[in-house]
C-alpha positions as CSV (number, residue, x, y, z in Angstrom):
1,M,0.0,0.0,0.0
2,P,1.6,3.3,-1.0
3,K,2.2,5.8,1.8
4,P,0.1,9.0,1.9
5,R,1.7,11.9,0.0
6,N,1.3,15.6,0.6
7,W,1.4,16.3,-3.2
8,Y,-0.9,19.3,-3.4
9,A,-1.3,22.6,-1.7
10,M,-4.5,24.6,-1.5
11,Q,-4.0,28.3,-1.3
12,A,-6.7,30.9,-1.7
13,K,-5.3,34.1,-3.0
14,T,-7.4,37.3,-3.2
15,D,-6.6,39.2,-6.3
16,S,-8.8,42.1,-7.4
17,E,-11.8,40.6,-5.5
18,R,-11.2,37.2,-7.2
19,T,-10.3,34.1,-5.1
20,I,-7.6,31.9,-6.8
21,A,-7.0,28.4,-5.5
22,E,-3.8,26.6,-6.4
23,L,-3.4,22.8,-6.8
24,R,0.0,21.3,-7.6
25,I,0.8,18.0,-9.2
26,Y,4.5,17.3,-8.5
27,D,4.4,13.5,-8.9
28,E,3.5,10.8,-11.4
29,I,-0.2,10.5,-12.2
30,G,-1.9,7.3,-11.1
31,F,-2.1,4.9,-8.2
32,W,1.6,5.3,-7.4
33,G,1.4,9.1,-7.2
34,V,-1.4,11.6,-7.8
35,T,-4.7,9.7,-8.3
36,A,-7.7,11.1,-10.1
37,G,-9.9,10.5,-7.1
38,A,-7.6,12.5,-4.8
39,F,-7.2,15.4,-7.2
40,V,-11.0,15.6,-7.9
41,S,-11.7,15.6,-4.2
42,A,-9.3,18.5,-3.7
43,L,-10.8,20.3,-6.6
44,N,-14.3,19.8,-5.2
45,A,-13.2,21.1,-1.8
46,I,-12.4,24.5,-3.3
47,A,-15.0,24.6,-6.1
48,D,-17.6,26.6,-4.1
49,T,-15.2,29.3,-2.9
50,A,-12.7,29.8,-5.7
51,D,-13.3,31.9,-8.8
52,E,-10.3,30.5,-10.5
53,V,-8.0,27.5,-10.1
54,L,-4.3,27.4,-10.9
55,V,-2.9,23.9,-11.5
56,S,0.9,23.8,-11.4
57,V,2.4,20.7,-13.0
58,N,5.8,19.1,-12.8
59,S,5.3,15.5,-13.8
60,I,6.6,12.9,-16.2
61,G,3.1,11.6,-16.8
62,G,1.6,8.3,-15.7
63,D,-1.8,6.6,-16.1
64,V,-3.7,8.0,-19.1
65,F,-7.1,7.2,-17.7
66,D,-6.4,9.1,-14.4
67,A,-5.2,12.0,-16.6
68,F,-8.4,11.9,-18.6
69,A,-10.4,12.1,-15.4
70,I,-8.4,15.1,-14.1
71,Y,-8.7,16.8,-17.5
72,N,-12.5,16.3,-17.6
73,A,-12.9,17.5,-14.0
74,L,-10.9,20.7,-14.8
75,R,-12.9,21.3,-18.0
76,R,-16.1,21.1,-15.9
77,F,-14.9,23.6,-13.3
78,S,-17.2,26.6,-13.4
79,G,-14.5,29.2,-13.1
80,R,-11.4,30.0,-15.0
81,V,-8.6,27.4,-15.1
82,T,-4.9,28.3,-15.6
83,T,-2.4,25.5,-15.9
84,R,1.3,26.1,-15.5
85,V,4.3,23.9,-16.4
86,D,6.7,24.3,-13.5
87,G,9.4,22.2,-15.2
88,V,8.3,19.2,-17.3
89,A,4.8,18.1,-18.4
90,A,5.4,14.9,-20.3
91,S,3.1,12.2,-21.6
92,A,-0.2,12.0,-19.6
93,A,0.8,15.2,-17.7
94,S,0.6,17.2,-21.0
95,L,-3.1,16.1,-21.3
96,V,-3.8,17.7,-17.9
97,V,-2.1,20.9,-19.0
98,M,-4.4,21.1,-22.0
99,A,-7.4,21.6,-19.7
100,G,-6.3,25.2,-19.0
101,D,-8.2,28.1,-20.4
102,R,-4.7,29.7,-20.2
103,I,-1.5,27.8,-20.3
104,V,1.7,29.3,-18.7
105,M,5.2,28.0,-19.3
106,P,8.5,29.3,-18.0
107,E,11.0,29.8,-20.8
108,N,13.0,26.7,-20.0
109,A,10.0,24.4,-19.3
110,Q,9.3,21.5,-21.6
111,L,6.1,19.9,-22.9
112,M,6.2,16.4,-24.4
113,I,3.5,14.6,-26.4
114,H,3.5,11.0,-27.7
115,N,1.3,8.0,-28.2
116,P,0.1,6.1,-25.1
117,W,1.8,2.9,-24.4
118,T,1.2,-0.1,-22.1
119,I,2.5,-3.5,-21.0
120,T,0.0,-6.3,-21.4
121,A,-0.4,-10.0,-21.8
122,G,-3.0,-12.4,-22.9
123,E,-4.4,-14.2,-26.0
124,A,-4.5,-12.7,-29.4
125,S,-8.1,-11.5,-28.9
126,D,-7.0,-9.8,-25.7
127,L,-4.1,-8.0,-27.4
128,R,-6.4,-6.8,-30.2
129,R,-8.8,-5.4,-27.7
130,I,-6.1,-3.6,-25.8
131,A,-4.7,-2.3,-29.1
132,D,-8.2,-0.9,-30.0
133,M,-8.4,0.7,-26.5
134,M,-5.0,2.3,-27.0
135,D,-6.1,3.7,-30.4
136,N,-9.2,5.2,-28.7
137,A,-7.1,6.6,-25.9
138,R,-4.8,8.3,-28.5
139,D,-7.8,9.7,-30.3
140,G,-9.1,11.2,-27.0
141,I,-5.7,12.7,-26.2
142,M,-5.4,14.1,-29.7
143,A,-8.8,15.7,-29.4
144,A,-7.6,17.6,-26.3
145,Y,-4.5,18.8,-28.1
146,R,-6.6,19.9,-31.1
147,N,-9.3,21.6,-29.0
148,K,-6.6,23.7,-27.4
149,S,-4.2,24.4,-30.2
150,G,-6.4,24.2,-33.3
151,Q,-3.7,22.2,-35.1
152,D,-4.5,19.9,-37.9
153,E,-5.2,16.3,-36.9
154,A,-2.7,14.8,-39.3
155,E,0.1,17.1,-37.9
156,L,-0.8,16.1,-34.3
157,I,-0.6,12.4,-35.2
158,R,2.8,13.0,-36.7
159,M,4.0,14.8,-33.6
160,M,2.7,12.0,-31.3
161,D,4.2,9.3,-33.5
162,E,7.6,11.0,-33.3
163,E,7.5,11.8,-29.5
164,T,7.8,15.6,-29.7
165,W,9.4,17.7,-27.1
166,L,8.4,21.4,-27.1
167,T,10.0,24.4,-25.5
168,A,7.8,27.2,-24.3
169,L,8.4,29.2,-27.5
170,E,7.6,26.1,-29.7
171,A,4.5,25.3,-27.7
172,Q,3.3,28.9,-28.0
173,A,3.8,28.8,-31.7
174,L,1.6,25.7,-31.9
175,G,-1.1,27.2,-29.7
176,M,-0.3,24.9,-26.7
177,C,1.0,27.8,-24.6
178,D,-0.5,31.2,-24.0
179,V,2.0,33.0,-21.7
180,I,5.8,32.6,-21.4
181,E,7.4,33.5,-18.1
182,A,11.0,33.9,-17.0
183,P,13.0,30.7,-16.7
184,V,13.0,28.8,-13.4
185,R,15.4,26.3,-11.8
186,L,14.2,22.9,-12.6
187,A,13.6,20.3,-9.9
188,A,13.0,16.5,-10.4
189,S,13.0,13.4,-8.3
190,A,15.6,10.6,-9.0
191,R,12.8,8.5,-10.6
192,S,11.8,11.4,-12.9
193,V,15.3,11.8,-14.1
194,E,15.5,8.0,-14.8
195,V,12.2,7.9,-16.7
196,I,12.9,11.0,-18.7
197,A,16.3,9.6,-19.7
198,K,14.6,6.5,-21.2
199,Y,12.4,8.5,-23.6
200,R,13.6,8.3,-27.2
201,R,14.1,11.9,-28.0
202,T,14.7,13.7,-24.7
203,P,16.5,17.0,-25.4
204,E,20.1,17.0,-24.3
205,D,19.8,20.4,-22.6
206,L,16.9,19.0,-20.5
207,R,19.0,16.0,-19.5
208,A,21.8,18.3,-18.4
209,Q,19.5,20.5,-16.4
210,L,17.8,17.6,-14.6
211,Q,21.1,15.9,-13.7
212,D,22.2,18.9,-11.7
213,A,18.7,19.7,-10.4
214,P,17.7,19.3,-6.7
215,A,15.1,16.7,-5.8
216,A,11.5,17.9,-6.3
217,E,9.8,18.4,-3.0
218,P,6.0,18.5,-2.6
219,P,4.8,21.9,-1.5
220,V,4.3,22.5,2.3
221,L,1.2,24.1,3.5
222,T,1.7,27.4,5.4
223,D,1.4,27.0,9.1
224,P,-1.0,29.8,10.2
225,A,0.4,29.9,13.7
226,A,4.0,30.4,12.5
227,E,3.2,32.7,9.7
228,P,0.0,34.7,9.8
229,P,-1.5,35.2,6.3
230,S,-1.2,38.6,4.7
231,A,-4.1,40.6,3.4
232,S,-3.4,39.4,-0.1
233,Q,-3.1,35.7,0.7
234,T,-4.9,33.3,3.0
235,T,-4.3,29.6,3.5
236,V,-7.1,27.1,3.3
237,D,-6.4,24.6,6.1
238,P,-7.6,21.1,6.0
239,P,-10.5,20.4,8.4
240,S,-9.8,19.3,11.9
241,P,-9.5,15.5,12.3
242,T,-12.6,13.7,13.4
243,N,-13.3,10.2,14.5
244,T,-14.6,9.2,11.1
245,P,-12.8,6.3,9.5
246,A,-10.1,7.0,7.0
247,P,-11.2,6.7,3.4
248,A,-10.4,3.5,1.7
249,D,-7.5,3.5,-0.8
250,P,-8.7,4.1,-4.3
251,E,-9.0,1.0,-6.5
252,P,-6.1,0.7,-8.9
253,A,-6.8,1.9,-12.4
254,A,-5.8,-1.5,-13.9
255,S,-8.3,-3.2,-11.7
256,L,-11.1,-0.8,-12.8
257,V,-10.2,-1.3,-16.5
258,A,-10.5,-5.1,-16.1
259,H,-13.8,-4.6,-14.3
260,V,-15.2,-2.3,-17.0
261,L,-14.3,-4.6,-19.8
262,A,-15.7,-7.7,-18.1
263,S,-18.9,-5.8,-17.2
264,C,-19.4,-4.6,-20.7
265,R,-19.1,-8.1,-22.1
266,A,-21.6,-9.4,-19.5
267,A,-24.0,-6.6,-20.5
268,Q,-23.6,-7.6,-24.2
269,I,-21.9,-4.3,-25.1
270,G,-18.3,-5.6,-25.2
271,H,-17.7,-3.5,-28.3
272,L,-18.3,-0.4,-26.2
273,G,-15.7,-1.2,-23.4
274,E,-13.1,1.2,-24.7
275,S,-15.7,3.9,-25.1
276,V,-16.8,3.5,-21.5
277,L,-13.2,3.7,-20.3
278,L,-12.7,7.0,-22.2
279,S,-15.8,8.6,-20.8
280,C,-16.2,7.4,-17.2
281,G,-13.0,8.8,-15.8
282,L,-12.3,5.7,-13.7
283,L,-12.7,7.5,-10.4
284,D,-14.4,4.5,-8.7
285,R,-16.3,1.3,-9.4
286,A,-19.7,2.9,-8.8
287,G,-19.1,5.6,-11.4
288,A,-17.9,3.1,-13.9
289,D,-21.0,0.9,-13.3
290,A,-23.2,3.9,-13.8
291,R,-21.5,4.7,-17.1
292,I,-21.9,1.1,-18.2
293,A,-25.6,1.3,-17.6
294,Q,-25.8,4.5,-19.6
295,A,-23.8,2.9,-22.4
296,R,-26.2,0.0,-22.6
297,E,-29.2,2.3,-22.9
298,I,-27.4,4.4,-25.6
299,A,-26.6,1.2,-27.5
300,G,-30.3,0.3,-27.4
301,L,-31.3,3.7,-28.7
302,C,-28.8,3.4,-31.6
303,V,-30.2,0.0,-32.6
304,A,-33.8,1.4,-32.5
305,A,-32.7,4.4,-34.6
306,K,-30.9,2.0,-37.1
307,A,-27.7,3.8,-36.3
308,A,-25.8,1.1,-34.3
309,D,-22.5,2.3,-35.7
310,R,-22.9,5.6,-33.8
311,A,-22.9,3.9,-30.3
312,A,-19.2,4.0,-29.7
313,E,-19.0,7.7,-30.8
314,L,-21.8,8.8,-28.5
315,V,-20.5,6.9,-25.5
316,S,-16.9,8.1,-26.0
317,S,-18.1,11.7,-26.1
318,G,-19.5,11.3,-22.5
319,L,-23.1,12.2,-23.5
320,S,-25.9,11.3,-21.2
321,V,-28.8,9.1,-22.3
322,E,-31.0,12.1,-23.0
323,Q,-28.3,13.9,-25.0
324,A,-27.6,10.8,-27.1
325,R,-31.4,10.5,-27.7
326,A,-31.4,14.1,-29.0
327,R,-28.5,13.4,-31.3
328,L,-30.1,10.3,-32.7
329,F,-33.4,12.1,-33.2
330,D,-31.6,14.7,-35.3
331,T,-29.9,11.9,-37.3
332,V,-33.2,10.2,-38.0
333,I,-34.8,13.5,-39.2
334,D,-31.8,14.3,-41.4
335,R,-31.9,10.8,-42.9
336,S,-35.6,11.0,-43.7
337,G,-35.2,14.4,-45.3
338,Q,-38.3,15.7,-43.4
339,Q,-38.6,18.8,-41.4
340,I,-40.8,19.2,-38.3
341,N,-42.7,22.5,-37.8
342,N,-45.9,23.7,-36.2
343,K,-47.2,25.6,-39.3
344,Q,-50.5,24.6,-40.8
345,P,-50.3,23.1,-44.3
346,T,-50.7,25.6,-47.1
347,G,-52.1,23.2,-49.8
348,P,-54.9,24.0,-52.3
349,A,-58.2,25.1,-51.0
350,A,-60.9,22.5,-50.3
351,P,-63.4,22.0,-53.2
352,E,-66.6,23.9,-53.1
353,V,-69.7,22.0,-52.0
354,P,-72.7,22.5,-54.4
355,L,-75.8,24.1,-53.0
356,A,-79.0,22.0,-52.7
357,A,-81.0,24.4,-55.0
358,S,-78.4,23.9,-57.7
359,V,-78.8,20.1,-57.4
360,Y,-82.6,20.2,-57.8
361,A,-82.4,22.7,-60.7
362,A,-80.0,20.3,-62.5
363,R,-82.4,17.4,-62.0
364,G,-85.3,19.4,-63.4
365,Q,-83.4,20.2,-66.5
366,A,-82.6,16.6,-67.0
367,R,-86.2,15.5,-66.7
368,A,-87.3,18.2,-69.2
369,R,-84.9,16.9,-71.8
370,Q,-86.4,13.4,-71.4
371,G,-90.0,14.7,-71.8
372,R,-91.1,13.9,-68.2
373,Y,-91.4,17.5,-67.1
374,S,-94.9,19.0,-66.5
375,A,-95.8,22.6,-65.5
């Protein structure tokens, strides 16, 4: 069981009547470092009081599904989100950075994007399914890069295939950085240096900086008793300990992935397993099960609308059942070529009905012609 880590600091800073809360990710992303569940809990804790959140990142990456969950949580945050690369944001960490409405990078910081990778085992069918899941994960990551930068999909695929490292200036030119700050002294843990050295195209100047860099330390919360907060900054202290039991350790992402894939097969929507993984966030088993239930309903709607091939797209997009129903309704209408409106039809006027007097007159004329008419 991993020991608890003080990996984030929550500081509420008052700036022109705005409250800015800061969260820091100074570790790998996933069960062995910063989990999505812990990050989202911290974000929820400041959501009601903060107008803006600043997420400072110095991470070599980690579990892509945890990164997706963090990215989606930040995109749902009601206020402004600023992400800042305090040193390196590589692999899955670069996905988290893309959640920022504004991205800040010091001049000597680095951003790295590449294709997701994994280690797996199993039969041929298992490996094919994992390969499909990895392709879907890459598409989701690429969509985040494209939404932020506006770059062409083909160019982003090329950059991911080649493992591309970007300086702040290069990232800004591509639309992946908004503000460049003065250079900072980089800090990294021994493991971070080791992992970065194993990447295929790590810049030599970054290797040199990290070899001489001090170990990265998680931020320490300000002690209000030792240092009273100034008028421009207050520290949000964690709540006083109570007798409530400690929360259970989050379930490993690998275990949740296996559960989702098995549950989808049991629900006869095995082909939607990867789509569920991309949209549920993998925060916990309950959330995953809820998304599986929604995916099953969406699949049924697609079959009824004769658009079964759209199920994976709708589930991957994170749409609710009602949102998917609305999309499918539009599809059916477009396919039929009909338009629905509330206007009365403007067809030809109804035929005139002959008057009774005209009918009797016509009959009299007919009898006269036949010699049966008498005055």
